[in-house]
N, C-alpha and C positions, 0 to 999 in steps of 0.2 A: 503494499499499500504505499509507504513513504516513497519507493521508487517512482510510482505513478506520480505522486504530488510533485516530486522533484522535476519530472519531465514537463508536467503541464504547466507549471509557472513561466518557465521560459518560453513555452510554445505560444502561450497567450501574448507574451511580450512581443515576441517576433511577428505574430499576427498583427499586433497594433501598430508595430513599426512599419509593417508592410503596407497597412492602410495609410498611415501618415505619409510614407514614402510615394504612395499613389496619388495622394491629393497634391503633392508637390510637383510630381510629373505632369498631372493635368494642368496645374497653374503654368507650368513651364510652356507645355504644348500651346495653350491659349496665348500666352504671351508671344511665342514665335509666330503664331498665325497671325495676330494682330498686327505685329511688327512687319511682317512680309504682305500684309494687305489682304489676305485670303478671306478672312471673316468680313472686312469692310467690303470686299468685292461681293461676297454673297448678300450683305445687307444692302448694298447698292442695287443688285439685281432684284432682290424681292420687293423693295420699296418703289423703285422707279418703274419696274414692269408693272407692279400692282397699281400705280398712279396711272399708267397708260391703259389698263384694263378698265379702271373705273371711268376715266374720261370716255373710252370707246363706248361703255355701257350707257352712259349719259347721252351722248350724241345719238346713238341708235334710237333710244326712247325718244329723243326730240325729233328725230327725222321721221319716225313713224307716227307721232303725233301731228307733226307739221304736215306731211303728205296726206293723212286722212282728212284733216281740216280743209285743206285746198281741194281734194277731190270731192268732198261733201259740197262745198261752195260751188264748184263747177258743175256738179250733177244738178244742182237746183237753180242754176243761172244766178247766183246770189251776187250783189254789188262787189263782194270780195274776190269774185273771179272775173271782174269786168275789164280787167286790163293787166298787163305784165307787173308794172308796180304794185298793184293792188295784191296781186298773188304773192309777191315778194314779201310783202309787208306782213300778210297773213301768215306765211311760213315762218317769218322771223319772230313773230309774236310767240308762236307755239314752240319754236326751238328755244327761245330765251326762258320761257316758263318752265321748261324740263331740264334746265341747266342749273346746278347747285350754286354757281356764282351768277345766274341770270344773264349770262352772255354766250352765245354761240354765234358762229359765222355762217350764214347761208351762202355756201360757195356757188351753188346753181339751183335753179328752179326751171325745170323744162318739161317737155312732153309732147303729146299730140292733142291739140285743141286750136283750132284755127283763130289767128288774131290775138291769142292771149297768152299761148306758150310756145316759146323757141324751141327748135328741135334739140335734142340732148347732144352733147359732145362726146368724143371717144371715151372708153372705159380707161381708167388708170392701170388696170392689169394687177390689181392687189385686193387686200381685204376691204378696202373702202368702196369697191364696186357694189352695185346691187346685185342680187341673185338672179341668174337667168338672164335672157335676152328680153328685149322689149317686145311687148305683145303686138302682133299683127292686127292691123285694121281696127282697133278699138281706141276710144280716147283713154289716155292715161296721163298722170302727172309723176315727176320724180324730183325729189329734194336731195341735196347733197349738203351735209353740214361739215365743218371743220372747226378745230380748236380756235377759241377766241378768249382770252382772259379778260377779267375786269379792267385790266389797264390798257386793253387793246392789243396786247401781244397775241401773236398767231401761232406761237409754238410752245408746247408744254415743257417747261424747263426741268431738268433733272434735279433731284434731291441729293443724291451722292455720287452719281456716275461721273459728273464733271470733276469733281474733287479727285476721284480715283484716277481719272484720266490726265491729270495734272495740266489742267487747261489746254488740252490738246485741240481745241476748236469745237467740241461738241457741245452744242447749246440747247439740245433738246429735241423734241419729236412732234410733228405736225400730224394729229391724229384726225381722222375722218370717218364718216358714216354716210350710208345711202338707204333710201327707202322709196319704193315705187308703189302706186295704188292706181286702180282703174273703177270706173262705175259702169254698171251694166244695167240696161233696160230690161224689163220684165220677159221679153222674147228670149234674151240671152242668159237670164238666171235661173238655171235649171235647178230649182229647189224641190228635190224629191220628198214623196210622202212617208219618209221614214224619219221619226224624231228619236234622238239619242239623249241620254241623261247628262247632267254636268259632270257626272263621275267619268263617264265615257269620253266626253270632250276634253276634260282635264287629262286623261290618259292618252288621248290622242296628241296633245299639245306637249306632253312630257318629252324632253330630250332635245336634241340639236335641231336648228333649222334646216329644212329639207329642200332641194332643188327639185321642184315638180317636173322639171324638164329632163331630169336625170335621176330618178329615185333608185334606191338600192334595197335589195331584200330586208336589210336591217331596219329600213324605214317603215316597213308595213305594219300595220296595227290591225287588231281585230275588235269589231263591235259585235256585242251578243244582244240577241233578242230574246224575248220569252218563248219557251220555258226555260229554266235552269239558270237564271240569274236572279239575285235579291236586289233589295233597294240600296241606294246609296247610304252610307253611315252618317252620323251627324244629327242635329236637331232638325226637326221638320220645319217647313217653311211657314210663315205666318198666314193668317186670313183663310184658313180652312184648307190650305193645300197641303197635300202629303208628299212625303220625300219621294223623289224620283226613283224610278226601278229600271227594268230593261227598255230596250228600244222598243217603240210602238209604231204601229201603222197608222197613218193619218187618212182622213177622208181627202181623197186627191181626185183629179180628173182622169180620163181615160189614158194619159201618158204617164200616170204616177207622179204628177207634178203639182205643187201648190203655187199659186201665181201672187205676185206682188199686186198692190199693196196688202200687206199682211197684219192682221191684229196681233196682240201679244197672246192670244189663246186659240189654239187649233184643236179641233175634235178628231179623235181616232178610235182605234180599238186596242184593247189590252190582251195579250196572249193569243191574238187570232193568228191564223196562218198567214204567209205572204200572199196578197193578191196577185193573181196572174198577171196583171198588167205592170205591177211594180217589179216582179221578177224578170219580166221582159225588158223593162227599162233599165234596170240595173246590168242586165246582160249586154244591152246595146253601149251602155256607158264603159263597160269594162272592155269590150271589143274595140271600142274607139280611143281607149286610154283617155276618157273624158273625166274632167273634173266637175262634179255636181256638189250641190249644197245641201248638208243634212241639218235640219232645225234641231237646236239644242234646248232641252227644257229643265226647268229647275223645281217644278211642282206638278202634281196630277191630282185629279179628283173626279168622281163620278161613280156611278155603280157598274159593277162588272158586267159585261165586258166593254161597255161604253166608257171612254175616258177623255176628259179635256186636259190638254197639255199646255202649260205657260211657258211660252218661248221667250228665251233670253238672248240667243245668239244663233249663229250659222256656222257650220264647219265645212270649209271647202275640202272635199273628199275625193281623191283619186281612186276609183273602185277597181280593185284587182280580181275579186272572186267572191264566192258566198256558199254557204249550206243553209238553205231558206225551207227546207221541208224534210220529212221523214225520209230517211235514205234506205234502198234496198240492201239486203244481205250482200256482202262483198262477193263478187263474181271473181274466181281465180283468175280469169282472164282480163278482168278489169278491177283490180283490188282499190284503186282510188275512186271507183263509181264515177268515174268521168262521164259515162253515158246516162247517168241519172239526170233527169230535167231538173231536179231541185238542187243540184251541185254544179258549181263552176270552179274549176282549179284555178288557182291565182296564176295569172301570167307573169307575176314578178317573181314569186318563189316555187312556182310550179307544183304545188300540192293544195290539198284541201284546207281552208282556213281554220277549221275547228273539227273536232272528232265526228267520224261518220259512225253510222249505225247506233246512234244515242239519241238523246233529247236535245242536244246542243242545236242551237240555230245561230247563224252568225253572218256578217258582212266583213270581208278583209279590203283594205285599202291603205293609202298613205295621205296624211294630212298636208295638203297642198299649200298651206298658208296659214296665218294665225286665225283664230276663232272670230268672227265678225259680229260684234255686238249689235242688238236690234237698234240701239241708238244711231248706228251709222247708216240706217236706212234713210235715204235722202228723197224725198218725194216717191217717185215710182222706180228709182233707182236703188241698187245694192252696191255700197262702197266697200272695196276690200284691198288689203295690201297684197301684192304680187311679187315682190321681190325686195 
């Protein structure tokens, strides 16, 4: 026993000395890194790149707000869209209102609208460009914003990088953003008779911005209709409305479309099978790679199966495939049920969008742009971001 005690004491001391020596080593390493500028370099990278990122987000928000305001004014022939200077002034007011320091530079307001918008210049070929190409044959407006500080400076100065560079001439970065919007008359606004819940709409909008002209399989999302899907979680809406549930079929015309102007309440059916005309319309949209609009609702009410849906927005949706009815047992020669009239294999991911031979019903596609709030309805036109 004494032998164990004699060994334990020095061992503890050695361990304590090792820890003390480690602390000294860490301090030495930190001092060396600071002296060599490595840690300051990382600090410069984090702070300065973070500042650029924040500025870019502010400018993009301002560009989106400005272009939607201009498009809405032009869709309704408002005085704010009566001339080039009036359009620029409107864009400037929204750009400034969405900037933390109240200043942004409107670098360009352009588009396709006779006597009010100049044609857009060439793209810069970098991240400051709008997504996709200019739309053919429809009116549109495009707004480009750039950094402008409260003192009029057009360059975002670095916080640490200039110090690290030793006054090498690096004065900062000019940050930019671009947004493009169009307005469509009723004949061009294909609002199909299938409404999805706010939960589904948020699911569609989650993730990166998608180029609708070049969608990828990873961009594909699935919207579920009844049966087999429950209600959205959270508190129910006020005024007697119930929480939204699965997608529902609306009372639509023979082409499965709901036409503008729209009220905020649309009637439809809960847990009903897909109408034949809607199945045909969605199949046509998928074959043509057409973007349609799905109404988004935040509340429902009415006795089963009839339902009233409270519409809050529209989701521009590039249809890719669907499973809209009971599927037959898998044929060994056709395991994907491709010959089933209720099944359309996705042209983007080459498979059925949800489980076959089950109770699931679904529609697959790609969100082709941000959700369009009902508040952006301008007269008989639907205003939407397109890039």
